[in-house]
N, C-alpha and C positions, 0 to 999 in steps of 0.2 A: 288753541292753535290758531296762527294766523292763516287767512285764506287769502287767495288771491284772484281778481276778476279774470285775469287772461293769462295767456302764455305768448311771449314774444313772437313764436312761430305763425300765430294765428291773427295776430293783431294788425288791422290796416294802419296806413300812414294816419298819424293824427291831422285832424282838420284844421288844426291851427296852424299847421306849418304852411309856408308859400304854396300855391297854385303852381303846378310845374307846366310850362307851355308844352303845345304839342310836338312830337319830335319831328325832326326833318327827314322825310322817308327819301330813298333813292329815286322813286320817279320824280322827285321833284329837284334834283338837281342840276338841271339846267338852268334853273332860276336862282341858283346860290351864285355868289362872288366866287370867281375861280382862284383856287388856291393849288400849289404843288401837290401832288400827290397822284396813287395808283388809280388807273380808269376805274369808275365807278361800278361798270359792269362785272368787277372781277370781285365784288363783295362778299360774294358768297365763298370764294377761294379762300379770301384774307381773314375771312370770319372763324374758319377752320384754323389758319396760320396763326391767329390771335389766340385761340383757345389752347393750342398745344404748348407754345410757349412766350408768355405775353411780354416779358421784359425785352427778350431777344426781338420781336416783332417791334416793339416801339424803337430800339435802337438801330434796327434797319430802316426804319422809317425815317428818321433824324438823319442817320447817313446819307440815304438815298435823295430826300427832298429836303432838307433843311429844318432850321428850330420851328418852322410852323409848316404843318400839314396836314391835308384833309383825306379821309377816307370813310368808308361805309362799311359798318359792321351791323349783323342782323339787318342789313338794309336801311340803317339810319346813319344820320352824320355825325362822325367824331372828328374833331379838330384836335391836333396834338400841338401845345404850345410849350416849349422845351428851354426857350432862351431864360437866363435869370431874371429879365426886366418882365418877362412875361410872368413868370413864377410869382413874382412879386406883385404883380398885379390882380393876379387871380386869389391870392393868399391874403393879401392888405389892402393894397389901395382899391379894389373893386371888389373885396370879396362878398359886400352884400348883393352884388348882381349874379351870384351864384349859389347853387344847393349842392349837396353832397351827390354825387352822382351813382353810375353803376358799379356795382360791388357792396355800395354803403346799404342799398335795398336789401340785398342780399344779406349783409351783416346784421341789419335790424333783425331778421327773422331769429338770429343766435341771441343777440345782446339787446333788443328792444330800443328802449328811447335812452340808453346810456350817453356818457357824454360824447363818445367817440362817433355816435351816428345820429345823437339827436340835431334839431334845426331850433331857428329863432321862432317863436320867444321863449322855448324851452330851455336852450342851450345856456343863454347866458345866466339865467337864474341859477342852475344847477352847477355851472361853473363857481360862482359866487358861493355856494353853499359848501363846495367840496375844496374851495383852496385853503380854510385855514390850516388842515392836517399837512399840508405841503408847504407851510412857510417856513422859511429858514430856520425860525427859531424852534421848530421841532425837530431838526434833522440830527442833532447831537444825540437825541435820545433813539432815534432810528438807527444811527450808525452803532450805537452800543448793541442793539438787537441784533443788527446783522452781523457784526464783529463776532458775537457768541455763536450764531448759528452758520455763520461760513466755517470756522475753526471746527465746531463741533462735526460738520459734514464731511469735510475734507481729512480729519483725524482718521475718519474710516476708511480712507485709500491707505493707511499705513499698511504695510504686507503686499499690498497688490501689486501687480505688475503692468495692469491694465484697468482703464474704466471705459464705460461708453459715455461717451462726453457729451452728446446731446441730452438724453434723458436726467444725467448728473446735474446738468446747468438747468433744466426744467425743474427738478426736485428743489435743487437750493433757492431758486427765484420765487418759487411758488411758497415756499416755507416763509421767506423773509416779507412778501406780501401779506400772506396771510397773519402772522404774529404783528407785523407794523401796523397794519391797516384793517384788521379784523378781531384782532385781539384772539387768535384761535391757532390751533396747531393745524397743519394741513394733512399729514400724514394719512390720515383716514380718507383723503378725497385725491391721492396724489394720481393713484391708476385710473381711477374713475374719469378725472379730469383729463388726462392724457390720452386716453381711447377715444372721449366723446369729442375733445378738441381738434384731435387728428381728422376724425371726419368732419366736422363743421367747417374747418378752415379751407378744406379740399373742396366741398363742395361751394361755400360761398365764392371761391374764385373761380370753379369749373362751370358754375352755373349764372354767372355775373350779367352776361349780356342779356338785354331786353328779349322777352319772348319764351324764356326757358322756364319763367316762374308758373308758367302754365301747367307744368308737370308736377308741380308741390304736392298736391292730392292724388298724384295718380298711383298706381299700383305697382310702379318701378321701382325696383328694390333701391336704387342709387337714390332716390328721392325719399323713400320710406326712411332711409337711413339717417338722411339729413334731418328730417324732423324728429326723430329718435334720438339724434345727438343732440340736438337744441333742446328739448325737453328733460335730457338727463342732466345737461349742463344747469338748467333752470330749477330742477330738483335740489341740485348741490347747494346752489346760490340760495335757495329758501331755507334748507336744512342749515346753512351756515347761520343766516338771520334767526331761526327759531332757537338755535342753541344759545345765541347771543342773548336774546330777550328772555330766555329761561335763566339764563345765569344772573339776571340782576345786575349786571354792569352797562346797563345802556346809556349810562351818564359818562362813559371814559370820552377822553378827547381824541381818541383814534376817529378814523374815518366812518367806521360803521357807526361808532358811538353817536357822532355829530348827525349821521343821516338818521338814525334810530329816534335823537331826539325831536328832529323835525317833522315827526310824523303828521302834525297839524296840518303841516305847509306842502308836504311831499307825499306822494302815495307809496302802499308798500310795493307796487309794482315798479314804480321807478328808483325806489332803493334795491329791489332785486336786480334789475337792470345793471344799475350802477356796481353792484357786486358782479356780476356777469363781465361787465366792460373790464373791471380792474383786474380779474383772473386771465382776462386775454392779454389786456395792454400791460398789465401791471407785471407777467413775468413771462408771457410768452415770446414778447418781443426782446426784453434783457436777455433771457436764455439763448435766443438765435445771436445776438451780437457776441455774446461772450463766446459760443461756440466757433465761430466764424474768427473771432480774436485769436483764440487758442491755434486755431488751424493755421491761419495766416503765419503766426509766429513758429509754426512746425517748421515752415517753409522758409523761414528768414531766422538762421540763428543768431545772428548778430543783435535782432531786435529781441530775440527772447533772452540773451545774455544781458542787454542792456535792462530790460525790465526788471530781471533777476538780481541785478547789481542796484536798481533803484528800489527795490524792497528790501534788500539787506542794509541800505542804508537809512531809511526809514526810522527815524527815533521812536516811535511808538511801537516799531516791530522789533526792535532791539530791546526794549523796556517790558515786551509783551504786554500791553496795555492797551484799551481801547482809545483811539483818538477821538479828536472833536471832529466835526464835519471840515471846519476850515484849515485843520492840520493833515487830515486825510487829503485833501484838494492839493495844498502847497507840496504835499510829498509824494505828489502822483504826477508830475510833470510827463514823464514817457509815458506813464500807463494812460494819461489822457490823450497823448498822441496818437497810443495806438487804438483808442475807441474812436476817436475822431475819423482814423484813417478806415476804419472797419465799417463805420457808419456811413461813409462816404461811399464804399465799393458794396456792402451789403446792408444797406439800409432795409430795417425791418419793415417799414412802411414805403413801398418801394413805386406804388403810383396813387395818385390820390385825384379820384375822377369828381368832375363837377358837371352840372347841368346850367346854362344859361338861362336866367330868368327875363332877360331882355336883350335888346340889340345892343351891343357894346364894341368899344374897339381895346384891343389886347396887344399892344406892344406894335402898335400900326396895322394890326388884322382886324378886319370886321368880323366878329363872331355873332351869328343872329341867334335870337330866342330860341330855346329849343334844342340847340345845338348839346352834344357832350363835348366837353372840354378835359383833357387829358393833360395833367403836369406828373411828370416823373421824378422823384428822386434818383431813381437809377439811371434814367438818361441824361438828366442834367449835370449831376455830381461825377459824371464822367465825360464831359465834353473839354477837348484840349484847349478851347477859348479861356477855360479858368484853371485848370490843372494839367501842369505838364506830365507828360505820360501817365493818361489818365486810368489806364489799365493795369498800372503797376500798384501793388500796394506798398505805401512807402510812409511809414509814419514820421519820418523825419522832416518831412515837408513841415509838419505843424509843430515842429520845435524853433522856428523861426517865430520871434515874437509879434511879428507883422504879418504874418501870411494870412491869417484868418479875416483880419481886419482890412486886408487889401482885396479880397474877395467882392464883386459888386453883390447887393441885396439879391436876396433869391438863387445864388449860385449853390450854397450848401444849406440844405433846410431838411435832414433828417429827422426833427423833431416838428415839422411843418412852421407855421407862422401866425402871425396875425392873432385873431380872438380864439383860433383852433390851434395855437402851439401846444404842445404837449405839455399837462399840468403838473407831470410828475417827472420832469427831465431832471431836476437836481437830484431827487430820490434815486431814478435810474443811474445816475452817473455815479453816486456815490456807492451804491452796492456792485456796480459793475468795478468801479476803482479798487474797492475792497477783495472782491473774489481775484482780481487779476494779480494783485499785490501777494495776497496771501497764499494763492497757490503756487507762484514764481518763486515766493521764497523758501518753500517747502519741497517744491517737485520739479524736475524736468517733466514736460510732457511733450509728446510727439505723434503725429499721426499723419496718414496720407490726406492730401488735400480735398474733401469731400466735393461732390456735384451738387450744384444748387438744385433745390426743389422748390420753384415760387408758387407760393398758394396766396392766402390772404397775406400773410405774412413772409419775408423771404427768408427761407430754412434750408439749411442744410440736408443733403438727403440721406435717411438712414440715423443709426444711432452714433455713428462716428467713433468706432474703437479707437482709442488713445493709450500708448504707452507710458507709464508714469515710471519715475524713478526719484527716490529720495534724493534729495541734495545734501550731501554732509555738512555744507557750511550753513544749513537752516539750524544746525545742533549745536555749535561752537559758541 
């Protein structure tokens, strides 16, 4: 039995990461460059407003003060930078002037030093290790597994009049990640992961502001549940690894196989943390996007009809066979537009906090070392500077072949950018296209538009009950 030296919840920030400058407290605000924003003396009230609904708070700041604004939360300086150019500067051009900010420190309590949370010099090394399974040459084999799993799952809907869409999407995407990247079935862990992840992503977002970490080891039930959920997820990740080692299939070329072959160069703790990271980023985010996509289409019958027509016309669906990745991509023009527009309005990662390591200038604004800097997919991707009728879900805007290339860099970044761009983008898009097309070919779906429940990821609130009806054309 493999033993682990630590659990992520109790592990301090690694010493090899860059040192974080001291924060800029409210008491020093008169010495800082003047930026548009609310009166610093209102910071305690603003902090409560921020916690209650963070995307709404950031949107209101942008609307009231513009694309650069300053405010104090937990009596520390935060600077929101929302222009496309500012996003590009923070994520690409000057990315080395920043480290991950608030929220990521809390995420590290659950995911440890996985690719989503780690910093240099660890990050680039891990990214290189994990790239081979995501090369385009492997995508055809993944699409074959995805195709089989999606068909098996939605065939279970036959004869039903409704499903709970959110958990259905979670189950499908978890099974895809488990079989494609870990070589294991996930059904044993589905309920455990759903329960523990629900708690973990709530606590990560609700306790992200500096100062709240002092309650982590308190007897308060809210924080006790956070640690228990983090440790339960670690138990699952460690069991997945142990099961794989015991199966004597560690030389497989899937992601877990590759990581286990590198045990002389990467610790078991880091392997566990990467498994945990993929459990969150590899299925939770995709499931959320699909839940939103089907919900938006329920309120746009023309889009639902156009997606069904595209599915019916796909040659691989007509012939009841597995497509290649290239064939899937070529046959899903409208499905991709649906995904792009859903990722614009309901990005699973909706805010990307940073901390400035040194004084720098971002899109003309002086940013002092130690300031918390917030870029937000949710805010920037809803600006009318870049998108007409920005709050309207309109997948047809993406059908213009020149639209995406006409956007300035940084205007649309659901998968982030620079060295932090999501490694699994093509994987996630492939499974999302497959699920959209196969479901649309077989079923009409209809539900009431759910409310948002923004936590660590941008989720729909509740299970999203959805009526389903078999399409007769699917059997012609």
